[in-house]
One Martini backbone bead per residue (centre of mass of N, CA, C, O) as a GRO file, in nm:
protein
  119
    1MET     BB    1  -1.134  -3.563   0.755
    2THR     BB    2  -0.879  -3.727   0.675
    3ALA     BB    3  -1.035  -3.958   0.528
    4ALA     BB    4  -1.159  -3.785   0.292
    5VAL     BB    5  -0.911  -3.709   0.129
    6PRO     BB    6  -0.817  -3.983   0.011
    7ALA     BB    7  -1.093  -4.053  -0.112
    8ALA     BB    8  -1.110  -3.806  -0.297
    9ARG     BB    9  -0.853  -3.863  -0.456
   10ALA     BB   10  -0.936  -4.139  -0.565
   11ALA     BB   11  -1.192  -4.038  -0.708
   12ALA     BB   12  -1.044  -3.834  -0.899
   13GLY     BB   13  -0.740  -3.951  -0.996
   14THR     BB   14  -0.523  -3.687  -0.940
   15GLY     BB   15  -0.456  -3.595  -0.623
   16ALA     BB   16  -0.657  -3.380  -0.582
   17VAL     BB   17  -0.821  -3.148  -0.398
   18PRO     BB   18  -1.114  -3.057  -0.347
   19ALA     BB   19  -1.255  -2.751  -0.308
   20GLU     BB   20  -1.439  -2.824  -0.049
   21LEU     BB   21  -1.153  -2.915   0.117
   22ARG     BB   22  -1.030  -2.651   0.102
   23GLY     BB   23  -0.887  -2.376   0.182
   24ALA     BB   24  -0.812  -2.040   0.247
   25THR     BB   25  -0.688  -1.754   0.091
   26THR     BB   26  -0.505  -1.484   0.225
   27VAL     BB   27  -0.462  -1.127   0.179
   28ALA     BB   28  -0.282  -0.882   0.284
   29PRO     BB   29  -0.284  -0.545   0.277
   30ARG     BB   30   0.026  -0.513   0.274
   31ALA     BB   31   0.074  -0.680   0.016
   32VAL     BB   32  -0.103  -0.514  -0.171
   33ARG     BB   33   0.044  -0.248  -0.132
   34ARG     BB   34   0.324  -0.336  -0.241
   35ILE     BB   35   0.232  -0.428  -0.518
   36ALA     BB   36   0.108  -0.153  -0.603
   37GLU     BB   37   0.363   0.020  -0.578
   38LEU     BB   38   0.527  -0.138  -0.789
   39ALA     BB   39   0.326  -0.118  -1.024
   40ALA     BB   40   0.320   0.193  -1.048
   41GLY     BB   41   0.635   0.209  -1.122
   42GLU     BB   42   0.576   0.082  -1.424
   43VAL     BB   43   0.464   0.356  -1.507
   44PRO     BB   44   0.479   0.590  -1.724
   45GLY     BB   45   0.530   0.901  -1.534
   46VAL     BB   46   0.602   0.778  -1.269
   47ALA     BB   47   0.698   0.872  -0.950
   48ALA     BB   48   0.881   0.898  -0.672
   49PRO     BB   49   0.682   0.819  -0.427
   50VAL     BB   50   0.462   0.556  -0.374
   51ARG     BB   51   0.132   0.548  -0.223
   52VAL     BB   52  -0.058   0.285  -0.055
   53GLN     BB   53  -0.392   0.182   0.008
   54ALA     BB   54  -0.553  -0.115   0.150
   55VAL     BB   55  -0.865  -0.288   0.110
   56VAL     BB   56  -0.985  -0.600   0.244
   57ARG     BB   57  -1.273  -0.801   0.114
   58GLY     BB   58  -1.221  -1.091   0.071
   59ASP     BB   59  -1.202  -1.084  -0.295
   60TRP     BB   60  -1.159  -0.774  -0.236
   61THR     BB   61  -1.025  -0.448  -0.347
   62ARG     BB   62  -0.911  -0.121  -0.231
   63LEU     BB   63  -0.753   0.170  -0.375
   64SER     BB   64  -0.512   0.420  -0.253
   65ALA     BB   65  -0.324   0.669  -0.439
   66GLU     BB   66   0.001   0.824  -0.445
   67VAL     BB   67   0.101   0.993  -0.757
   68PRO     BB   68   0.365   1.097  -0.896
   69VAL     BB   69   0.433   1.327  -1.164
   70ARG     BB   70   0.592   1.386  -1.455
   71TYR     BB   71   0.719   1.652  -1.596
   72PRO     BB   72   0.499   1.686  -1.886
   73GLU     BB   73   0.296   1.485  -1.823
   74PRO     BB   74  -0.014   1.372  -1.858
   75ILE     BB   75  -0.216   1.320  -1.602
   76ARG     BB   76  -0.453   1.155  -1.718
   77ARG     BB   77  -0.283   0.940  -1.863
   78VAL     BB   78  -0.128   0.836  -1.615
   79THR     BB   79  -0.374   0.766  -1.431
   80ASP     BB   80  -0.516   0.573  -1.625
   81ALA     BB   81  -0.277   0.375  -1.654
   82CYS     BB   82  -0.248   0.315  -1.353
   83ARG     BB   83  -0.529   0.203  -1.298
   84ALA     BB   84  -0.514  -0.031  -1.502
   85HIS     BB   85  -0.253  -0.163  -1.392
   86LEU     BB   86  -0.345  -0.215  -1.103
   87THR     BB   87  -0.585  -0.393  -1.167
   88ALA     BB   88  -0.425  -0.613  -1.318
   89ARG     BB   89  -0.180  -0.680  -1.124
   90VAL     BB   90  -0.329  -0.733  -0.861
   91GLY     BB   91  -0.507  -0.956  -0.974
   92GLU     BB   92  -0.279  -1.142  -1.080
   93LEU     BB   93  -0.101  -1.161  -0.798
   94THR     BB   94  -0.364  -1.216  -0.583
   95GLY     BB   95  -0.677  -1.277  -0.691
   96LEU     BB   96  -0.805  -1.011  -0.673
   97ARG     BB   97  -1.060  -0.780  -0.683
   98VAL     BB   98  -1.088  -0.458  -0.819
   99SER     BB   99  -1.314  -0.202  -0.734
  100ARG     BB  100  -1.098   0.041  -0.667
  101VAL     BB  101  -0.914   0.344  -0.789
  102GLU     BB  102  -0.755   0.592  -0.617
  103ILE     BB  103  -0.612   0.908  -0.736
  104LEU     BB  104  -0.336   1.105  -0.623
  105VAL     BB  105  -0.169   1.415  -0.707
  106PRO     BB  106   0.073   1.574  -0.512
  107VAL     BB  107   0.300   1.588  -0.753
  108LEU     BB  108   0.528   1.745  -0.965
  109THR     BB  109   0.806   1.635  -1.143
  110VAL     BB  110   1.149   1.722  -1.202
  111GLY     BB  111   1.331   1.529  -1.437
  112ALA     BB  112   1.486   1.257  -1.480
  113PRO     BB  113   1.457   0.955  -1.544
  114ASP     BB  114   1.488   0.661  -1.441
  115PRO     BB  115   1.750   0.446  -1.521
  116GLY     BB  116   1.573   0.165  -1.471
  117ARG     BB  117   1.366   0.264  -1.673
  118VAL     BB  118   1.132   0.158  -1.912
  119SER     BB  119   0.968   0.333  -2.196
   0.00000   0.00000   0.00000
């Protein structure tokens, strides 16, 4: 197989290895979980701590998130925005397709927004 790689590179003329000769990249559920937790924190109205579970199957992932919401933010608006943001950011950063995002709001929090957050 090592002889095929230089020949394939020469044939392509670009120095790149053809897709059929490349290996596969896998993304661990733990990495997806951490990316999703950080991405959820980017959504206005989401409070800390966010907890996410990720299941990865091939190039698909399914997310289950516990997302505290700041009172008096509308829960539906925050969860819809969070679901859309998680789908986009996890897909963008991992290359996985997000098949489902389940969101549970365990608590409404009262207090000032995080000082580091831009709204």
